[in-house]
C-alpha positions as a printed Julia matrix, in Angstrom:
666×3 Matrix{Float64}:
 147.3    -8.4     6.91
 150.67   -8.28    8.67
 152.55   -5.43   10.34
 156.17   -4.9    11.29
 157.51   -6.45   14.47
 157.44   -4.23   17.56
 160.18   -3.75   20.14
 160.05   -6.69   22.5
 158.53   -9.08   19.96
 160.46  -12.34   19.61
 162.66  -12.83   16.53
 162.78  -16.61   16.84
 160.76  -19.27   18.63
 162.36  -22.7    18.6
 163.13  -23.57   15.0
 160.85  -20.85   13.62
 161.97  -17.42   12.44
 159.51  -14.63   13.3
 159.08  -12.26   10.35
 155.97  -10.13   11.08
 153.09   -9.5    13.45
 149.6   -10.69   12.48
 147.6    -9.52   15.48
 146.79   -9.93   19.16
 143.92  -11.36   21.19
 142.9   -12.33   24.67
 145.29  -15.28   24.87
 148.33  -13.65   23.33
 149.9   -12.44   20.11
 149.97  -14.03   16.69
 153.04  -13.82   14.46
 153.9   -14.78   10.92
 156.78  -17.23   11.05
 158.97  -19.15    8.66
 159.69  -22.84    9.22
 162.91  -24.56    8.12
 162.49  -25.04    4.39
 160.69  -21.72    3.94
 157.06  -22.64    4.67
 155.08  -19.76    6.17
 153.28  -20.54    9.43
 151.18  -18.69   11.99
 152.48  -18.81   15.56
 150.27  -17.97   18.53
 152.31  -17.01   21.6
 150.44  -17.37   24.88
 150.26  -14.43   27.31
 152.85  -14.52   30.13
 150.26  -14.64   32.92
 148.99  -17.98   31.56
 152.5   -19.26   30.93
 153.38  -18.97   34.63
 150.89  -21.65   35.65
 151.98  -25.31   35.62
 148.36  -26.4    35.45
 147.86  -24.34   32.32
 150.92  -25.84   30.64
 149.61  -29.35   31.28
 146.2   -28.47   29.95
 147.7   -26.65   26.98
 149.8   -29.72   26.16
 146.73  -31.95   26.29
 144.54  -29.64   24.2
 147.24  -29.22   21.55
 147.63  -33.0    21.27
 143.9   -33.33   20.67
 143.81  -30.41   18.24
 146.54  -32.08   16.18
 144.14  -35.0    15.64
 141.68  -32.73   13.83
 141.81  -33.53   10.09
 142.43  -30.43    7.96
 138.91  -30.23    6.48
 138.22  -26.48    6.32
 140.44  -25.97    9.35
 143.89  -24.45    9.69
 146.07  -27.49   10.39
 147.86  -27.6    13.74
 151.55  -28.2    12.94
 153.58  -27.87   16.12
 153.63  -26.55   19.69
 156.03  -26.06   22.59
 154.23  -26.06   25.97
 157.59  -25.94   27.8
 158.82  -22.7    26.24
 159.07  -19.63   28.5
 155.99  -18.39   26.65
 154.18  -21.46   25.26
 153.37  -21.22   21.59
 151.27  -22.98   18.98
 152.16  -23.31   15.29
 149.39  -23.65   12.71
 148.97  -23.45    8.97
 149.18  -19.86    7.73
 146.02  -18.85    5.87
 146.82  -15.87    3.67
 143.44  -14.25    3.37
 140.93  -11.96    5.09
 138.61  -13.06    7.86
 134.83  -13.15    7.58
 134.39   -9.96    9.59
 136.64   -8.02    7.21
 134.88   -9.47    4.17
 131.43   -8.47    5.41
 132.57   -5.02    6.55
 134.35   -4.38    3.26
 131.88   -5.84    0.78
 128.6    -6.2     2.64
 126.68   -9.35    3.57
 127.24  -12.49    1.53
 124.57  -14.02   -0.68
 123.97  -16.97   -2.98
 126.85  -19.35   -3.5
 129.24  -17.33   -1.33
 126.93  -17.6     1.7
 126.24  -21.27    1.0
 129.99  -21.96    0.88
 130.56  -20.25    4.24
 127.69  -22.19    5.81
 129.03  -25.51    4.5
 132.68  -24.69    5.15
 132.2   -23.72    8.79
 129.93  -26.74    9.39
 132.6   -28.94    7.8
 135.21  -27.55   10.17
 132.97  -28.15   13.18
 132.3   -31.74   12.11
 136.04  -32.35   11.82
 136.75  -30.61   15.15
 134.01  -32.41   17.06
 134.88  -35.72   15.41
 138.32  -35.46   17.02
 136.82  -34.83   20.45
 137.61  -31.1    20.46
 135.29  -28.17   21.23
 136.08  -24.79   19.69
 134.36  -22.56   22.3
 135.13  -19.29   20.49
 133.73  -19.59   16.98
 133.2   -16.1    15.52
 133.76  -14.25   12.22
 137.34  -13.31   13.2
 138.12  -17.03   13.42
 136.87  -17.79    9.91
 139.54  -17.04    7.32
 139.4   -17.25    3.54
 142.13  -18.95    1.52
 141.57  -18.94   -2.25
 137.89  -18.29   -1.58
 137.35  -21.28    0.74
 136.64  -20.75    4.45
 138.99  -22.14    7.1
 138.33  -22.12   10.84
 141.17  -21.29   13.24
 141.8   -21.2    17.02
 139.85  -24.36   17.87
 140.32  -26.15   21.18
 142.96  -23.95   22.77
 140.53  -21.56   24.46
 139.5   -24.41   26.73
 143.07  -24.75   28.01
 142.89  -21.17   29.25
 139.39  -21.33   30.66
 139.77  -24.63   32.45
 142.91  -23.73   34.38
 143.65  -20.04   34.54
 143.39  -18.26   37.87
 142.65  -15.17   35.78
 139.33  -16.67   34.73
 137.41  -16.8    38.0
 134.14  -18.61   38.63
 132.26  -15.43   37.7
 134.11  -15.06   34.38
 134.3   -17.07   31.19
 135.99  -17.27   27.81
 134.02  -16.55   24.66
 132.6   -13.75   22.53
 129.21  -12.57   23.72
 127.24  -12.31   20.48
 128.12  -15.9    19.52
 127.67  -17.56   22.92
 124.93  -20.13   23.54
 122.54  -19.65   26.49
 124.17  -22.44   28.49
 127.43  -20.51   28.41
 126.01  -17.89   30.77
 126.14  -20.06   33.87
 129.71  -19.76   35.2
 129.18  -22.8    37.43
 128.57  -25.15   34.51
 130.18  -23.35   31.58
 133.23  -25.62   31.77
 130.92  -28.57   30.96
 129.68  -27.02   27.74
 130.16  -29.25   24.72
 129.75  -29.28   20.94
 126.17  -27.89   20.94
 127.56  -24.5    21.94
 129.68  -24.49   18.77
 126.6   -25.33   16.69
 124.83  -22.33   18.25
 127.81  -20.18   17.32
 127.58  -21.51   13.74
 124.04  -20.15   13.52
 125.17  -16.76   14.79
 128.15  -16.67   12.42
 126.04  -17.58    9.38
 123.46  -14.95   10.35
 126.24  -12.35   10.51
 127.63  -13.51    7.16
 124.24  -13.2     5.46
 122.89  -10.05    7.12
 125.83   -8.11    8.55
 124.49   -8.37   12.1
 124.22  -11.01   14.79
 120.85  -12.68   15.51
 120.47  -11.32   19.05
 122.12   -7.91   18.66
 121.03   -5.4    21.32
 121.82   -1.78   22.15
 124.16   -2.91   24.93
 126.03   -6.05   25.95
 123.48   -6.65   28.71
 120.62   -6.4    26.21
 122.37   -8.81   23.85
 122.85  -11.34   26.65
 119.2   -10.99   27.67
 118.02  -11.61   24.11
 120.21  -14.7    23.8
 118.65  -16.07   26.97
 115.0   -15.19   26.36
 114.19  -14.0    22.83
 113.9   -15.68   19.4
 116.63  -14.79   16.9
 116.21  -12.06   14.31
 116.9   -13.86   11.02
 115.42  -11.24    8.69
 117.44  -11.09    5.5
 118.48  -14.73    5.37
 117.03  -16.88    2.58
 113.96  -18.64    4.04
 115.28  -22.2     3.82
 118.6   -21.24    5.36
 116.81  -19.24    8.05
 114.87  -22.39    9.0
 118.12  -24.3     9.45
 119.82  -21.49   11.36
 116.8   -21.32   13.68
 117.34  -24.98   14.6
 120.94  -24.31   15.57
 119.94  -21.32   17.73
 117.55  -23.32   19.93
 117.8   -22.38   23.61
 118.12  -26.0    24.71
 121.27  -27.66   23.35
 119.37  -30.96   23.04
 117.16  -29.33   20.4
 120.09  -28.45   18.13
 121.44  -30.7    15.39
 124.96  -32.02   15.83
 127.66  -30.66   13.53
 127.5   -33.85   11.47
 123.71  -33.67   11.2
 124.01  -30.0    10.26
 126.44  -30.93    7.5
 124.09  -33.66    6.25
 121.31  -31.09    6.01
 123.45  -28.62    4.09
 124.85  -31.19    1.64
 121.43  -32.55    0.76
 120.79  -29.7    -1.65
 122.44  -27.32   -4.05
 122.97  -23.58   -3.85
 120.02  -22.84   -6.14
 117.68  -24.86   -3.93
 118.53  -22.92   -0.78
 119.04  -19.4    -2.09
 116.3   -17.93   -4.24
 117.63  -16.43   -7.42
 120.98  -18.2    -7.19
 122.06  -20.4   -10.11
 121.5   -24.14   -9.52
 125.21  -24.85   -9.22
 126.84  -27.15   -6.73
 129.62  -26.39   -4.27
 133.17  -26.06   -5.48
 134.59  -29.6    -5.87
 137.3   -29.09   -3.25
 134.83  -27.83   -0.65
 132.36  -30.63   -1.36
 135.12  -33.26   -1.04
 136.18  -31.79    2.3
 132.58  -31.69    3.52
 131.86  -35.27    2.49
 135.09  -36.39    4.12
 134.22  -34.59    7.35
 130.87  -36.41    7.42
 132.78  -39.57    8.29
 134.92  -38.24   11.11
 134.3   -39.16   14.71
 131.44  -41.13   16.21
 127.97  -39.93   15.37
 124.55  -41.1    14.22
 122.7   -40.25   11.04
 120.24  -43.17   10.89
 116.97  -42.49   12.75
 115.89  -46.13   12.55
 118.46  -47.62   14.89
 117.31  -48.45   18.43
 118.84  -46.42   21.22
 119.03  -43.17   19.28
 118.85  -40.06   21.46
 115.44  -38.4    21.2
 115.62  -35.04   19.44
 112.76  -32.6    19.5
 113.78  -30.61   16.45
 111.63  -31.3    13.38
 112.48  -32.42    9.91
 113.68  -29.6     7.75
 112.75  -29.3     4.1
 115.12  -27.1     2.12
 114.13  -25.53   -1.18
 112.2   -27.66   -3.66
 110.64  -30.94   -2.63
 113.27  -32.7    -4.71
 115.93  -31.29   -2.43
 114.24  -32.4     0.76
 116.53  -32.83    3.7
 115.75  -35.45    6.3
 116.95  -34.59    9.75
 118.73  -37.55   11.35
 117.64  -39.06   14.68
 119.26  -37.32   15.66
 136.97  -19.05   22.28
 139.31  -16.17   23.28
 137.46  -13.93   25.86
 133.99  -12.72   26.59
 133.54   -9.2    25.24
 130.72   -7.55   27.15
 131.71   -4.28   25.55
 130.18   -5.6    22.34
 133.56   -5.82   20.69
 134.74   -8.95   18.87
 137.89   -9.17   20.95
 139.07  -11.16   23.95
 138.71   -9.34   27.26
 137.34  -11.39   30.2
 134.49   -9.56   31.96
 132.63  -10.26   35.21
 129.14  -11.76   34.99
 126.91  -10.65   37.86
 123.96  -12.82   36.87
 123.66  -16.12   35.06
 121.12  -18.3    33.31
 120.03  -21.61   34.83
 122.26  -24.56   33.99
 121.3   -26.41   30.8
 122.05  -30.13   30.56
 124.52  -31.23   27.89
 123.34  -34.18   25.75
 125.42  -37.31   25.76
 127.47  -38.48   22.79
 125.55  -40.14   19.97
 125.82  -43.77   19.02
 128.28  -44.46   16.17
 126.03  -45.42   13.25
 126.4   -44.15    9.69
 124.74  -45.04    6.38
 126.56  -44.81    3.07
 127.95  -43.84    0.74
 128.42  -46.52   -1.91
 129.51  -46.42   -5.57
 128.74  -49.24   -8.0
 129.91  -49.17  -11.62
 130.68  -51.99  -14.06
 133.16  -49.66  -15.85
 131.75  -50.92  -19.16
 130.94  -47.39  -20.29
 131.53  -43.85  -19.12
 129.57  -42.97  -16.01
 131.1   -42.37  -12.61
 134.49  -42.96  -14.25
 135.21  -41.3   -17.57
 137.89  -40.79  -20.23
 140.94  -38.69  -19.46
 144.08  -37.74  -21.37
 147.4   -36.76  -19.75
 150.88  -35.86  -20.92
 152.21  -39.27  -19.91
 149.16  -41.48  -20.42
 145.41  -41.84  -20.76
 142.31  -43.49  -19.31
 139.58  -44.87  -21.55
 136.23  -46.36  -20.56
 134.94  -48.73  -23.23
 133.95  -52.22  -22.19
 136.25  -51.73  -19.2
 138.44  -48.99  -17.73
 141.86  -49.09  -19.38
 144.67  -47.03  -17.87
 147.91  -46.63  -19.82
 151.04  -44.73  -18.79
 154.26  -44.17  -20.75
 156.29  -43.83  -17.56
 155.62  -42.93  -13.95
 151.98  -43.13  -12.87
 148.52  -41.65  -13.44
 145.11  -41.9   -11.8
 141.86  -42.03  -13.76
 139.07  -39.45  -13.43
 136.38  -40.93  -11.22
 133.74  -40.26   -8.57
 134.2   -37.39   -6.13
 132.53  -39.33   -3.3
 134.49  -39.26   -0.05
 134.68  -42.41    2.07
 135.71  -42.54    5.71
 135.75  -45.09    8.48
 135.32  -48.77    7.72
 134.92  -49.43    4.01
 135.44  -51.98    1.26
 136.81  -51.61   -2.25
 136.22  -54.45   -4.71
 137.35  -54.31   -8.34
 138.59  -56.76  -10.97
 142.16  -55.96  -12.06
 144.19  -57.14  -15.04
 147.9   -56.31  -15.32
 147.86  -56.25  -19.12
 151.55  -55.63  -19.86
 154.73  -56.86  -18.2
 156.02  -54.3   -15.72
 152.53  -52.91  -15.07
 151.31  -52.11  -11.57
 147.72  -51.38  -10.53
 147.21  -48.49   -8.09
 144.32  -48.0    -5.67
 144.21  -44.88   -3.5
 142.1   -44.73   -0.33
 141.08  -41.68    1.72
 142.73  -39.51   -0.9
 142.32  -35.75   -0.52
 144.6   -34.3    -3.16
 147.54  -34.5    -2.92
 147.65  -36.91    0.03
 146.24  -40.32    1.0
 146.93  -44.03    1.31
 148.06  -45.99   -1.76
 147.99  -49.69   -2.61
 150.33  -50.86   -5.37
 149.85  -54.3    -6.97
 152.69  -55.46   -9.22
 153.56  -58.9   -10.62
 154.7   -60.89   -7.58
 154.51  -58.04   -5.02
 152.04  -55.86   -3.17
 152.8   -52.73   -1.13
 150.77  -50.29    0.93
 151.83  -46.85    2.07
 151.22  -43.13    2.46
 151.27  -40.97   -0.66
 152.23  -37.5     0.55
 152.38  -34.98   -2.3
 153.69  -37.66   -4.66
 156.27  -39.15   -2.26
 155.3   -42.64   -1.07
 156.28  -43.99    2.35
 155.83  -47.76    2.45
 153.98  -49.07    5.51
 153.74  -52.74    4.47
 155.07  -54.85    1.6
 154.68  -58.55    0.72
 155.61  -60.92   -2.08
 152.76  -62.92   -3.58
 152.48  -65.48   -6.36
 148.8   -64.6    -6.81
 149.65  -61.45   -8.78
 150.13  -62.64  -12.37
 150.38  -60.57  -15.56
 147.58  -61.15  -18.04
 145.04  -62.67  -15.63
 141.87  -60.98  -14.43
 142.02  -60.9   -10.62
 139.28  -59.9    -8.15
 140.95  -57.48   -5.73
 139.38  -56.47   -2.43
 140.53  -53.95    0.17
 138.75  -54.15    3.52
 139.32  -51.33    6.01
 138.41  -52.15    9.59
 139.39  -49.66   12.24
 143.02  -48.72   11.62
 143.88  -51.75    9.44
 143.55  -52.36    5.69
 143.51  -56.01    4.52
 144.11  -56.77    0.84
 143.01  -59.96   -0.9
 143.58  -61.07   -4.5
 141.29  -63.77   -5.88
 140.2   -64.42   -2.3
 143.74  -64.94   -0.99
 145.05  -62.52    1.67
 148.23  -60.87    0.4
 148.81  -57.83    2.62
 147.81  -56.05    5.81
 148.71  -52.4     6.31
 148.14  -49.81    9.07
 145.94  -46.72    8.57
 146.95  -44.61   11.54
 147.57  -41.16   10.01
 144.99  -38.89   11.73
 144.99  -36.36    8.9
 143.72  -39.02    6.47
 140.32  -39.56    8.09
 138.37  -39.76    4.83
 138.66  -39.08    1.14
 138.2   -40.45   -2.37
 138.93  -43.91   -3.74
 140.88  -43.73   -7.02
 142.15  -46.21   -9.6
 145.36  -45.84  -11.6
 148.44  -47.38  -13.15
 152.19  -47.2   -12.64
 155.15  -48.53  -14.6
 157.68  -50.62  -12.7
 160.04  -50.48  -15.68
 160.96  -47.93  -18.34
 158.41  -49.38  -20.76
 154.76  -48.36  -20.98
 152.32  -49.98  -18.57
 148.64  -50.86  -18.98
 146.08  -52.01  -16.4
 142.37  -52.64  -16.87
 139.64  -52.44  -14.23
 136.09  -53.83  -14.23
 133.12  -54.22  -11.88
 134.01  -51.65   -9.25
 132.12  -51.55   -5.94
 133.1   -49.04   -3.29
 131.08  -49.29   -0.09
 130.97  -47.95    3.41
 130.76  -51.04    5.58
 127.58  -49.65    7.15
 126.06  -48.73    3.76
 123.26  -51.29    3.86
 120.51  -49.79    1.72
 118.33  -52.9     1.82
 118.05  -52.71    5.63
 116.42  -49.3     5.31
 114.02  -50.44    2.58
 115.74  -48.87   -0.44
 115.25  -50.73   -3.73
 118.41  -52.44   -5.0
 119.04  -50.96   -8.47
 121.64  -53.65   -9.23
 118.95  -56.36   -9.38
 118.24  -57.56  -12.95
 114.55  -56.63  -12.82
 113.2   -53.84  -10.64
 110.86  -50.85  -10.64
 111.86  -48.1    -8.27
 112.02  -44.4    -7.48
 115.45  -42.89   -8.0
 117.3   -39.63   -8.39
 119.18  -39.05  -11.63
 122.69  -38.06  -10.67
 124.06  -37.99  -14.23
 122.89  -39.02  -17.68
 125.3   -39.69  -20.54
 123.35  -39.93  -23.79
 126.41  -40.23  -26.04
 127.63  -43.38  -24.27
 124.18  -44.62  -23.22
 124.56  -44.77  -19.45
 122.9   -43.19  -16.45
 123.9   -42.87  -12.79
 121.03  -43.26  -10.33
 120.57  -43.11   -6.56
 117.88  -45.27   -5.01
 115.48  -43.23   -2.85
 112.34  -43.59   -0.75
 109.49  -41.08   -1.12
 107.42  -40.55    2.01
 104.18  -38.63    2.49
 102.28  -36.69   -0.15
 101.74  -33.16   -1.34
 103.47  -30.47    0.68
 104.5   -33.05    3.3
 106.31  -35.26    0.81
 109.95  -35.98    1.55
 112.69  -37.85   -0.29
 115.25  -39.93    1.57
 118.38  -40.85   -0.38
 120.28  -44.13   -0.01
 123.64  -42.5    -0.89
 124.29  -45.5    -3.13
 125.24  -44.46   -6.68
 124.74  -47.06   -9.42
 125.71  -46.66  -13.09
 123.55  -48.66  -15.53
 123.23  -49.03  -19.28
 120.65  -46.82  -20.98
 119.89  -48.55  -24.32
 118.77  -46.65  -27.4
 115.38  -48.36  -27.12
 114.7   -46.85  -23.68
 111.42  -44.97  -23.33
 111.07  -41.56  -21.67
 108.09  -39.77  -20.13
 108.08  -36.11  -19.12
 105.55  -33.26  -18.8
 104.59  -31.27  -21.87
 104.56  -27.48  -21.66
 101.16  -27.52  -19.93
 102.73  -29.45  -17.04
 100.0   -31.08  -14.96
  98.21  -32.6   -17.93
 100.95  -35.19  -18.28
 100.94  -36.56  -14.73
  98.91  -39.44  -13.38
  96.78  -37.95  -10.59
  97.25  -40.94   -8.28
 100.94  -41.71   -8.74
 102.3   -38.29   -9.84
 104.31  -40.1   -12.53
 104.64  -38.49  -15.96
 102.53  -40.13  -18.69
 103.47  -38.21  -21.85
 106.04  -40.05  -24.02
 108.85  -37.8   -25.25
 112.1   -38.1   -27.15
 115.29  -38.44  -25.15
 116.26  -34.85  -26.02
 113.01  -33.53  -24.55
 113.48  -35.62  -21.43
 116.97  -34.19  -21.0
 115.52  -30.71  -21.46
 113.14  -31.35  -18.57
 116.05  -32.73  -16.55
 118.21  -29.67  -17.2
 115.44  -27.38  -15.95
 115.48  -29.03  -12.52
 117.37  -27.28   -9.73
 119.06  -30.46   -8.5
 119.07  -34.25   -8.9
 115.7   -35.1   -10.43
 113.32  -37.81   -9.12
 112.1   -40.39  -11.62
 110.34  -43.72  -11.73
 112.67  -46.22  -13.41
 112.1   -49.67  -14.82
 115.15  -51.91  -15.04
 115.15  -55.09  -17.09
 118.16  -57.41  -17.35
 120.29  -54.75  -15.69
 119.34  -52.06  -18.23
 117.19  -48.96  -17.68
 114.36  -49.43  -20.19
 111.99  -46.74  -18.93
 112.31  -43.41  -17.1
 109.37  -41.2   -16.14
 109.52  -37.82  -14.44
 108.04  -37.67  -10.95
 105.99  -34.63   -9.95
 107.15  -33.44   -6.52
 105.33  -30.09   -6.52
């Protein structure tokens, strides 16, 4: 909500016109501005007492530079700043929506999918923020805004510029909001050393507030609240049990016992809304939010593989969310303190403090997955699509046709980040046809490779406008010939080969494009229609080595394995599976996913086994594998009754799934 400008408010800051007042906080005032071209922006103007300090300006400049490296995954994008202005200011994306505090006060606590989305969205933002080397330090409901229903976190990083330099924040004072501050924040001697774990603690407090309408350590006075944060367990009454278990991990007194933001995101993405929230429909996250979350998983340097030597020892246990199918494996691992109880930004003296808590060191950079494997012989992870100017059809291969311009074909929503490889066979079927491959695409932006007869180019696709970063001529690109194309991303460089011959090297240095989808498409280099076909697609994270972790390779001609059914397509006889490992038994059973999705043929002769209505009578007592043969329709009925991806025992012969049997995980 905006209000009219007040006397003394600026009417222009640099190239930005000031049109209204949004609010004020401990660091300054926030205005609604208009950039050249008409885009609305939010402008935070720093308070004059901070602006008068040269040390603050230097710190502010540094923190803004780092904040601009944060990819816009559930965060308000940092657009501009002027540390040299008489009153330094920061320009960020304007989010036209209410904040979490207003939503809860107006409509009551969130539940079901709405609460799940907030939990995932804020964790996504923290993963992106921490991946860029930034610490928020003042995460609270007022800093979580809603745009078109999706949460966005604001005000990250800049609080540290104030706290680290300002003479107005003495050694007995700190920046933050009491109810959301971690125990280690209460030692003014070491508070400036606080790192990402304090943000994870704040996430737990924010999610508790979102789901219950109160904070987990709320007391009758600020002093009581602080004492409870330091000494008492959190009050999580009212949160769904599985979510309460996860929140409890993040509210651990010792920061070394908390998951990292990336681990937290892994835990949340391992299940669906219906698995975490009792009574909620078994629906997944909104596609845009899930893409952002998966992209944020690949930002920064962090560990998710517990089997790699040198991993930091974490004392927090494995967490099992919802049904056993949706088991989550734990990996090896901001503007003033309001002691009045208000959610505002007034620094207050602290007479006593908690003992210093050590901050854990950064984790080793190891990631596993994802990977996508599809022959494109039938609909599966790619599927048919019709457009005004063209169409995509999957039958024997993926055929993309465009009358003019370009199109991309509907495909997997999996987000890839960091080092990765894309391998696919390409045929430029008609003269004037160009094959398109997008990398790290988060609609409408990403990198784009264009392969045309005789030329290859690589560039940035920003809202449909392409800026070429590298272009080369090549005789390898020939119309009518099937060509194995590979794109290998290492660090900030993409290398393209065609039929094993290097044809192009392009830079990948845009910080906003940290991760995203891989897409296939076609463009016309002439006025005539263009057609390109694709076959045998393999998209892999370079570190996605399932075999090293003991996962069965579902691409082998003959294999028996445990897998999760991601999708089944009876009309086109294909199924998408994820190889998994089942550990333990009974209530202690867990499922670890490989994050490698494989689409295989499901012939009409395939056999299916699922429980009858009496349930247990159809399961082998030793293996927990279903023994009752059923028709494919009955098997699909069992599958549809599951709350998430269903575990099955599969038998693959000659690359075809010839047998699927339900696995009892109760």
